[in-house]
N, C-alpha and C positions, 0 to 999 in steps of 0.2 A: 274879491269882488268879481262879478261876471258882467260882461257888456251885453246889452240887449241887441239882438240882431235886427230888430225892427226900427228902433229909434236911436240907438247908440247910447242910451242912458245906462248908467251903472246900476246893477241890481244887488241887493243885499244877499249875503249867503243864506241859503235855505228857501229863497223865494221861488215859487213855481211859475209866476207870471211877472212881466215887467210892470212896475207900479205906475209907469207913465202911459204906456200904450197898450198894455195887456197882452203883449206877445209872449207865448210860452217860452220859458227859459230851459236850457239843456239841464239834464239831471244833475250834473256836477254842480250846478248853481245852487241846488237845495240839499247838498250833503250826501248824495248817492255816489258810490265809488264808480269810477270809469271802468268800462269793460277791460278785463285783463288781456294784455297783449301776449300772444304766444311767443315763447322764447326757447332757446336751445337749452332746455333743462335736462336733468338726469332721470326724469320720471317717464312712465309710459313706454313708448317705443322710440325714445330719443336716442341720444348719443351713447349712454352707458351700456345698453344691451349690445349695441354694435361694437363698442370698444371691448366688452367682455368676450364676445364671439371672436374678435380678432386675436385677442391674447391666447384663447384656447387653441386656435388654429396654429399660431406661432409655436406653442408648446408641442403640439402634435408633430409639426414639421421638424422641430429640433430633435425630438426623440427618434423620429423615423430616420433622419440622417445619421444619428449616433449609432443606432442598431445596424444600419447598413454598413457603416464604416467598420464596426467590429467584425461583422460577418466577412467582410473583404479581407481582414487581417487574419482570419482563421482563429480568432480568439486570443492571439498574442502569446508570448512566452509565459506570461503569468496566469493564463487562463486555467480554471479548474476543470473544465470539460473540453473534450476534443470531439469535433464532429466526425463520425465514421460512416462512410457510405451514405451521407446525406440524411441519416436518421435523426441527427440532432441529439442523440443519447451519448453519454460518456462511454468510452470503451471499457470492456471488462478485461482485467488482467488476471492471469492465473500465476500463482507462485511457481517458480522453477522447481522441478522435482529433484529431490536429493536422494531418493531411493531407487532410481532407475538403474542401474547396473547392467552388466552383460546379460544377454538373453539367449545366447547360443554358445556352442563349444569354442568357436574361433575367438569371439570377443572375451569369453571367460578366460581362455589361456593367456591372452594379451593382458587382461586385468591382473591375473595372478603374477605374471612376470614383472609387470610394472610395480605392483605392490611390494614384491620382494626387493626390487631395486630401491624403492623409496625408503623402506624400513631397514635396509642393510646397515647404514651408519649407526642407527640406534641399537641394532642388534649387536654390533661390534663392541659397544660399550658394556655389554652384559657378559663378555667373555671371562671365563674363570669364576663366574658367580653362579649360585643356584637360583633358578627361577621356576615359576609354575608353568608347566606345559599343559595346554588345554586341548590340543588337537594335533594329530599327525595322520595325514591322509595322502594316498597315492591313487593313481588311475587303476581302476579295476578292483580296489579294495571294497569288500562287502562288510558293512556294519549295520546291524539291526535290520537286515533285509534290504538295505539301500546299497546299490553298486555305484561307486563314486566315479564320476567323470569330471572334467574341468569345471563345469557349471555347478555340480554338487559341492566340489571342494571350495569354490568361491562363496557359495551360499553358507557353507559351514563356517568359514572364516568370518564372513560378514555378520553372522548371528552372534559370534563371540565378541566381535568388535562393537556391536550394538550395546552390549552390556559393559564391556571394558574398552572404551574409546582409544586407550593407548596401547592396545594389543598389537603385537608385531607378527608379520608373516615371514618365516624363514624358509630357505631352501636347504634341505639336509646336507647336500653336497658341500656347503660352505663350512661345515664343522666336522671334526673327527668324532664328535660325540655320537654320531649315528652310523650304524653298520650299512645302511642303504643310502644311496645318493639320489633317490627319486621321490622324496616325500616333501610335501608342503606342511610346515609345522607352525602352529600358532602358540606363542608364549605371551605372558603378561610380564612387563618389566618391574616385578617386585623382588628385588634381589635380597639374598640372605646368605649368611656364612655357612649354613648347613642345610642339607636336604630336609631334615626333620622340621626345621622352621618353615620351610616352604609348604610342606604337607599340612602343617598346622593352619596355615593360611587357607589352603584348600578346604580343610574341615570347616573353618569359620565361614567360608563362602557357601557352604552347603552344596558343593559340587561332588558328584559321584566319584568313587575311587578310580574308576577306569577313565574318567574324563579330566582329571586334574592330579598331577603328581610332579615331584621335583626332578628337574633336569639341570645338569651343569654343562654349559656351553664351553667348548674349548677347541683350540687349534693344534694342541700338542698331545702326545700320547696316543690313546685310543679310546674306544667307547666304554671300556671296562670302568666301572665305578662312577659313571656319569648319570646314572638313573637310580632314583630311590622311589619305588612304588609304595603306594599306601596299602595297608593291610585290609 
């Protein structure tokens, strides 16, 4: 029920005018909805867009702080990239060279002496056995038009060692098997009871007769009977 503003009488719902005095009644009196009151809803330009914008700003601030913290630590010990020169790109590493060797006479001579010293214990275990000899070079020796110096001798030995990694470099003065005491000799530790067996190995390897033949290393007697050439 609605009370008439004019006479104070009660009006029936839905009446447009007061039945007693004829005063117009408010719209709610005859069933019309009251005007909607604005409220803090989540539509239009209300609280929700502002809340969303605030969340986005907080996220951006968080990631900005996180990235700045990582940059200040230099990526940390577990980082997969390292900043070099401020470029931000990971550094490029090159594998260490294993084939760099001596490049002049002085370094080649040192390399030869060092290799003989390193291989000497292994060479001693071959004493009184027949082994394949693949090279015997000295300074000034001319072979196939090449005059050997320290660098050429080193390269000759290195080429053999590339094919036979267990090849040994000897100094001829360490054994009485050689008449000269100034040769660098390369042998392969394939021991045999006879020189013929060693030469058969050379044949099987496809190495020329002048470049592989049987040699018996010894510290006693002399050089006679310590070499068996291939035919």
